[in-house]
C-alpha atoms as one frame of an Amber mdcrd trajectory, in Angstrom:
protein
   7.332   4.204  -2.991   3.339   5.590  -4.145   6.295   2.606  -6.788   5.381
   1.312  -9.127   7.151  -0.834 -13.131  12.088  -5.041 -27.091  13.657  -6.725
 -29.588  16.361  -4.146 -29.222  20.083  -4.721 -29.044  22.425  -2.395 -27.256
  23.718  -1.382 -30.688  20.446   0.380 -31.553  21.478   3.849 -30.457  19.133
   6.452 -29.052  19.949   8.544 -32.095  17.766   6.331 -34.273  14.677   7.635
 -32.540  16.146  11.028 -31.777  16.504  11.639 -35.489  12.865  10.875 -36.217
  10.033  13.257 -35.556   7.404  12.213 -33.041   4.143  13.850 -31.988   4.823
  16.526 -29.375   8.542  16.681 -30.212   9.888  19.316 -32.558  13.263  20.620
 -33.630  14.419  23.761 -31.874  15.080  26.957 -33.743  18.684  27.373 -34.750
  20.817  29.246 -32.252  24.297  29.464 -30.824  25.541  26.267 -29.177  24.481
  25.953 -25.559  21.726  28.566 -25.834  17.954  28.245 -26.019  15.598  30.449
 -28.025  13.980  32.981 -25.724  10.466  32.073 -26.888  11.014  28.522 -25.742
  11.761  29.645 -22.167   8.433  31.367 -21.536   5.324  29.763 -20.044   2.056
  30.986 -21.531  -0.244  30.655 -18.509  -3.958  30.031 -19.053  -6.748  28.801
 -16.761  -6.527  25.031 -16.355  -9.285  23.152 -18.198 -10.042  21.000 -15.163
 -10.067  23.912 -12.676  -9.969  27.543 -13.735  -8.726  28.644 -10.297  -5.332
  27.221 -11.260  -3.162  28.140 -14.230  -1.654  25.697 -16.722   0.982  26.061
 -19.386   3.893  24.393 -21.114   7.623  24.842 -21.312   9.800  23.654 -24.215
  12.992  22.083 -22.841  15.324  20.051 -25.047  14.788  16.312 -25.228  18.509
  15.785 -24.685  20.197  18.340 -22.440  23.542  17.365 -24.011  22.106  18.823
 -27.242  20.314  22.006 -26.051  19.765  23.202 -29.620  18.178  19.917 -30.639
  14.613  18.669 -30.545  12.232  19.901 -27.836   9.049  18.641 -26.227   6.117
  20.079 -24.292   6.606  19.954 -20.513   3.306  20.500 -18.685   3.311  22.920
 -15.744   0.559  24.111 -13.378   0.489  26.963 -10.884  -1.614  28.054  -7.937
  -0.663  31.586  -7.053  -0.060  32.607  -3.454  -3.400  33.551  -1.910  -1.789
  36.442   0.016   0.339  38.222  -2.627   1.523  40.888  -0.157   3.254  38.203
   1.907   4.395  35.983  -0.954   7.786  34.376  -0.370   8.329  32.724  -3.736
   7.675  29.627  -5.840   7.283  26.203  -4.242   7.864  23.457  -6.789   6.336
  20.108  -5.844   6.577  16.499  -6.936   4.373  13.763  -5.406   6.538  10.757
  -6.357   6.096   7.662  -8.476   7.992   7.547 -10.697   4.997   8.360 -12.811
   2.834  10.585 -10.589   1.517  13.811 -12.101   2.719  17.019 -10.499   0.193
  18.963 -12.566  -2.687  16.955 -11.108  -1.235  17.399  -7.634  -1.042  21.184
  -7.986  -4.497  21.484  -9.554  -6.458  18.898  -7.552  -4.626  18.157  -4.317
  -2.477  21.101  -3.254  -5.296  22.966  -1.528  -6.155  19.987   0.660  -2.569
  18.807   1.158  -0.825  22.025   2.182  -1.770  24.255   5.086  -3.359  27.658
   4.532  -0.046  29.252   5.570   1.833  27.566   2.729  -0.892  28.430   0.230
  -0.832  32.069   1.322   2.925  32.517   0.957   3.903  30.430  -2.054   3.001
  29.999  -5.675   2.600  26.212  -5.757   4.109  24.894  -8.978   3.496  21.340
 -10.172   4.914  19.772 -13.309   4.643  16.439 -15.058   8.158  15.047 -15.375
   9.202  14.141 -18.915   7.556  10.886 -19.994   4.727  11.345 -17.479   1.152
  12.614 -17.748   0.933  15.511 -20.184   4.708  15.773 -20.747   5.155  13.548
 -23.786   4.070  10.428 -21.852   5.759   7.095 -22.355   3.218   4.782 -23.982
   3.332   1.073 -24.687   1.176  -1.438 -26.523  -1.657  -2.783 -24.374  -1.522
  -6.052 -26.280   2.140  -6.526 -25.418   1.701  -5.508 -21.795  -1.005  -8.148
 -21.449   1.582 -10.771 -22.374   4.033  -9.842 -19.616   5.624 -13.031 -18.197
   6.052 -13.796 -14.516   8.550 -11.729 -12.558   9.550 -14.951 -10.811  11.356
 -17.104 -13.418  11.965 -20.673 -12.232  14.964 -21.504 -14.392  17.395 -20.059
 -16.906  15.005 -20.617 -19.814  12.257 -18.570 -18.135  14.817 -15.909 -17.171
  15.844 -15.687 -20.827  12.184 -15.363 -21.840  11.798 -12.485 -19.364  14.843
 -10.733 -20.841  13.542 -11.148 -24.396  10.134  -9.806 -23.413  11.640  -6.787
 -21.660  13.728  -5.938 -24.726  10.691  -6.323 -26.968   8.593  -4.145 -24.665
  11.328  -1.536 -24.448  11.502  -1.260 -28.232   7.702  -1.066 -28.433   7.569
   1.735 -25.864  10.378   3.632 -27.589   8.527   3.371 -30.892   5.276   4.676
 -29.413   6.896   7.352 -27.239   9.596   8.907 -29.358  13.010  10.223 -28.280
  11.872  11.352 -24.818  11.886   7.666 -23.817  15.684   7.568 -23.941  15.951
  10.645 -21.717  13.314   9.970 -19.048  15.863   9.697 -16.239  15.673  11.843
 -13.107  18.850  13.796 -13.882  17.169  15.079 -17.050  14.101  15.954 -14.957
  16.346  17.932 -12.617  17.566  20.010 -15.544  13.963  20.534 -16.643  13.175
  21.770 -13.149  15.907  24.377 -13.355  14.470  25.457 -16.703  11.157  25.964
 -14.912  12.960  28.113 -12.328  14.361  30.295 -15.100  10.985  30.533 -16.824
   9.398  31.662 -13.570  12.035  34.375 -13.190  13.093  33.064  -9.788  16.719
  33.312  -8.651  16.031  30.645  -6.052  13.258  28.129  -5.651  11.635  26.239
  -2.823  10.896  22.559  -3.272   8.699  19.919  -1.641   9.298  16.349  -2.803
   7.693  13.131  -1.630   8.976   9.570  -2.133  10.487   9.340  -5.644  10.186
  13.123  -5.722  12.923  13.225  -3.084  15.370  11.847  -5.649  14.559  14.843
  -7.854  15.240  17.113  -4.883  18.456  15.379  -3.867  19.889  15.536  -7.354
  18.752  19.132  -7.869  20.646  20.003  -4.679  23.724  18.276  -6.115  23.537
  20.106  -9.426  22.075  23.478  -8.476  22.401  23.803  -4.711  23.013  27.552
  -4.840  19.617  28.030  -6.509  17.645  26.665  -3.547  16.085  28.767  -0.810
  14.467  25.840   1.017  13.850  22.141   0.317  11.685  19.696   2.290  11.826
  15.975   1.448   9.526  13.275   2.857   9.859   9.456   2.515  13.373   9.669
   1.165  15.050   7.631  -1.585  18.620   6.396  -1.145  20.132   6.406  -4.627
  23.365   4.732  -3.528  21.947   1.223  -3.105  22.895  -1.853  -5.098  20.292
  -4.359  -6.258  20.582  -6.667  -3.228  20.464  -3.804  -0.718  17.522  -2.262
  -2.537  15.461  -5.441  -2.656  16.293  -6.623   0.859  15.702  -3.260   2.523
  12.426  -2.844   0.624  11.312  -6.300   1.721  12.360  -5.685   5.317  10.338
  -2.490   5.631   7.240  -4.153   4.120   7.661  -6.993   6.626   7.984  -4.437
   9.425   4.692  -2.883   8.328   3.066  -6.321   8.486   4.244  -6.725  12.073
   2.925  -3.252  12.910  -0.447  -4.350  11.539  -0.391  -7.542  13.634   0.562
  -5.569  16.740  -2.309  -3.141  16.175  -4.777  -5.964  15.571  -3.828  -7.620
  18.838  -4.634  -4.464  20.798  -7.528  -2.918  18.831 -10.968  -4.384  19.414
 -12.102  -2.815  16.122  -9.828  -5.176  14.174 -11.885  -7.809  12.338  -9.246
 -10.383  13.343  -8.940  -9.306  16.963  -8.490 -12.248  19.326  -7.069 -14.520
  16.629  -3.505 -15.426  15.698  -3.286 -12.917  12.878   0.052 -14.179  11.573
  -1.250 -17.749  11.385  -4.432 -16.601   9.630  -2.353 -14.640   7.132   0.112
 -17.422   6.381  -2.702 -19.932   5.949  -4.510 -17.531   3.612  -1.449 -17.226
   1.375  -1.010 -21.011   1.369  -4.627 -21.427   0.280  -4.073 -18.821  -2.431
  -1.088 -20.850  -3.643  -3.476 -23.789  -4.070  -5.896 -21.685  -6.104  -8.585
 -21.720  -3.396  -9.083 -17.963  -2.853 -11.275 -15.880  -5.135 -11.821 -12.176
  -5.530 -15.025 -11.309  -3.608 -15.892  -8.705  -6.251 -15.260 -11.133  -9.131
 -15.930 -14.655  -7.835 -14.614 -16.284 -11.006 -11.240 -14.585 -10.552  -8.652
 -16.522  -8.545  -6.496 -14.379  -6.266  -2.804 -15.196  -6.128  -0.754 -14.813
  -2.985   1.094 -11.965  -4.677  -2.191 -10.170  -5.350  -3.132 -10.479  -1.673
   0.227  -9.230  -0.398   0.138  -6.357  -2.891  -3.292  -5.319  -1.622  -1.949
  -5.363   1.936   1.105  -3.369   0.891  -1.142  -0.634  -0.506  -3.159  -0.508
   2.728   0.058  -0.054   4.702   0.584   3.265   2.930  -2.230   4.919   4.920
  -2.076   2.880   6.976  -5.663   1.647   6.760  -5.429  -1.333   9.063  -9.182
  -1.609   9.671  -9.881  -2.041   5.975  -7.048  -4.542   5.594  -8.240  -6.626
   8.539 -11.777  -6.692   7.166 -10.484  -7.752   3.743  -8.317 -10.543   5.180
 -11.196 -11.800   7.341 -13.489 -11.859   4.316 -11.000 -13.863   2.274 -10.286
 -16.222   5.152 -13.992 -16.957   5.571 -14.355 -18.303   2.036 -15.518 -21.899
   1.847 -13.152 -24.329   0.092 -13.912 -24.553  -3.598 -12.753 -26.682  -6.451
  -9.148 -25.866  -7.108  -8.588 -23.559 -10.042  -5.516 -22.083 -11.579  -5.059
 -18.341 -11.367  -6.248 -16.780 -14.580  -3.411 -15.711 -16.829  -3.526 -12.772
 -19.256  -4.716 -13.938 -22.629  -2.557 -12.930 -25.569  -5.469 -12.910 -27.977
  -6.994  -9.450 -28.515  -9.559  -7.971 -30.885  -8.362  -7.001 -34.318  -6.635
  -3.646 -34.263  -5.834  -3.828 -30.548  -2.118  -3.791 -31.329  -2.521  -0.088
 -32.082  -3.942   0.638 -28.634  -1.458   2.043 -26.173  -1.463   2.945 -22.520
   0.744   5.187 -20.397   3.525   3.116 -18.847   6.348   5.433 -17.685   7.639
   3.490 -14.682  10.411   1.391 -16.199  11.481   4.089 -18.632  12.413   6.131
 -15.571  13.392   3.402 -13.130  15.691   1.445 -15.433  17.523   4.644 -16.424
  17.989   5.675 -12.790  19.205   2.339 -11.395  21.846  -0.042 -12.695  19.899
  -3.183 -11.772  20.779  -5.751 -14.428  20.816  -9.339 -13.106  22.760 -11.265
 -15.746  21.403 -14.782 -15.325  18.914 -16.905 -13.444  21.377 -17.826 -10.717
  22.039 -14.182  -9.844  18.356 -13.268  -9.998  17.322 -16.294  -7.915  19.861
 -15.264  -5.279  18.295 -11.818  -5.074  14.819 -13.342  -4.838  15.852 -15.671
  -2.008  17.427 -12.775  -0.114  14.269 -10.666  -0.265  12.080 -13.623   0.737
  14.289 -14.219   3.774  13.867 -10.569   4.723  10.066 -10.735   4.377   8.759
 -14.284   4.884   5.195 -13.149   5.626   5.030 -10.496   2.896   7.002 -12.730
   0.513   9.321  -9.915  -0.305   7.586  -7.016  -1.988   5.963  -8.027  -5.298
   5.850  -4.439  -6.564   9.533  -3.761  -5.919  10.508  -7.204  -7.186   8.627
  -6.508 -10.426  10.434  -3.178 -10.747  13.823  -4.876 -10.721  12.599  -7.755
 -12.899  11.455  -5.222 -15.492  15.056  -4.109 -16.059  16.309  -7.623 -16.877
  17.634  -7.591 -20.433  17.941  -3.805 -20.706  21.209  -2.338 -22.028  23.904
  -2.006 -19.378  24.316   1.714 -19.955  22.342   3.810 -17.472  21.790   7.556
 -17.832  21.668   8.245 -14.103  23.440   5.452 -12.192  23.487   5.216  -8.408
  26.083   7.111  -6.414  26.584   8.624  -3.002  25.168  12.124  -2.726  27.631
  14.981  -2.959  25.875  18.209  -2.001  28.235  21.141  -1.522  26.410  24.435
  -2.143  22.837  23.892  -0.922  21.362  25.429   2.219  20.127  23.182   5.006
  17.556  20.678   3.687  14.778  19.253   5.888  14.124  15.509   5.650  11.163
  13.719   7.251  10.616   9.964   7.269   8.320   7.491   9.047  10.051   4.888
  11.196   7.556   2.351   9.819   7.292   3.422   6.178   6.081   0.365   4.206
   7.879   1.256   0.969  10.945   3.388   1.707  12.990   1.906   4.523  13.826
   4.349   7.306  17.456   3.313   6.837  17.311   5.015   3.437  16.756   8.343
   5.188  19.550   7.762   7.692  21.872   6.751   4.846  21.079   9.910   2.874
  21.475  12.012   6.010  24.805  10.334   6.666  26.002  11.183   3.156  24.901
  14.822   3.509  25.206  15.508   7.234  26.422  19.080   6.720  23.460  20.008
   4.553  20.510  17.952   5.865  18.460  17.749   9.043  16.489  14.531   9.607
  13.242  14.596  11.584  11.880  11.073  12.235   8.162  10.444  12.555   7.747
   7.583  15.012   4.593   6.149  13.473   3.551   4.189  10.389   2.566   5.067
   6.843   4.196   6.425   3.719   3.101  10.057   3.675   4.547  12.261   6.398
   3.694  15.966   6.029   0.061  15.857   7.180   0.567  13.053   9.680   0.409
  15.277  12.795   0.730  18.864  13.972   4.386  18.102  14.659   5.214  17.016
  11.115   3.127  19.722   9.449   4.447  22.522  11.650   8.039  21.401  11.119
   7.686  21.702   7.343   5.661  24.919   7.491   8.061  26.656   9.893  10.991
  25.661   7.752   9.514  26.671   4.393   8.103  29.978   5.627  10.717  31.061
   8.193  13.695  28.780   7.458  13.356  27.547  11.029  14.710  24.005  11.402
  14.012  21.495  14.186  16.852  20.923  16.609  19.090  17.915  16.077  17.618
  14.871  17.803  14.027  16.098  17.652  11.382  13.514  16.756   7.658  13.617
  16.032   5.671  11.054  18.077   3.247   8.685  16.386  -0.251  10.059  15.920
  -2.916   8.448  18.090  -4.450   6.511  15.204  -1.190   4.634  14.565
């Protein structure tokens, strides 16, 4: 869950921006209602600028699928053709997660190292940047405003209100810089884009591999277009039926579990830089010292490290997991001599003249807040959620990244394009799900919940180790996906993949 995060009233309708032209967004040619001009459905493939062995192109889907004859935008697509054309099975669409990760970059840069030779031989690997991401009319926001982001941990109603005002101001800023795609960056719209890609490729049925947030794309594609799937493999699954409390608490609990896995490893591995010590006590003391402003960034000694910064760094290392590197980092911080107490440096609102025109890509909340109806109404409600996640993860202090995701939706309009619901898949073939028992970001219970909602159409294969990625974790996990995608051979119910030796 690689997760990641305006002075506008709810009366300001999306049509205000939808009616204005924006770079990369153009009106469609006139045509019968519900149809799309043929020229818009084609992909003009050319060698990718960053790697000529792959092909890149664009598709022109509508900004708003409820208005298919309305404005369109450029959706970036990349393709690596099957290396053995005589044994080609079809197109394998991929999404690496986020929300905000580039499928184009994955197809161009990472597909050849990620997928086995067998997959590369038999499938055209198709990556795309979801709307609002990468090269697909990216959501952009003012750097100056982002630098003024308040704490995600308001201490009272006044600070909660300030957070809501900031979020509304930021939302309006991002809408202004991004154009009408901002209001349609939800995953359900991405799903419809993906089916447009299928049509443009000339495929009656597609294959799909989705990781982390990419599993939500797969799940909802299976709901909408299940009869257009040949095979679908999902790893590190998202449960889109969760409420705010369940989401925060389960996210915190799985991060806390990963911390305990790290401690357990450190107790048994002589290579651990903290081996032989009470790792939990060292960790808790380190966070307490950070709270007092006593811990500094080794790479920038003048920069004070907050406890949240330290836990976030650990959270990222759990993804691998890279426990050796984490242990070394914690030992280095713990060894710091006490220094004069300093306050953690806060972002400075002052910027050079003209900086207000500088923008940066910031798609996370445009997607997340349109996919999840997380709208704490007041400080009391938000504080209750915060306390619940801290109880679930006392050593990791909840999960700062996930907490910030929910905090970023405070003050947004109540209407959500793609609200949570239980999955209802009726026409799809069997779908293969893989999930680590000790995933630091996406709780294993999310996978069991999704499987429970779709038991007739999904097969769940647990990986008994740690880490966020699953496919390349072991021969067992890789072979299970490869056999399924190439031969439609599924593991038997109850099968499990044991933890790899390294974790």
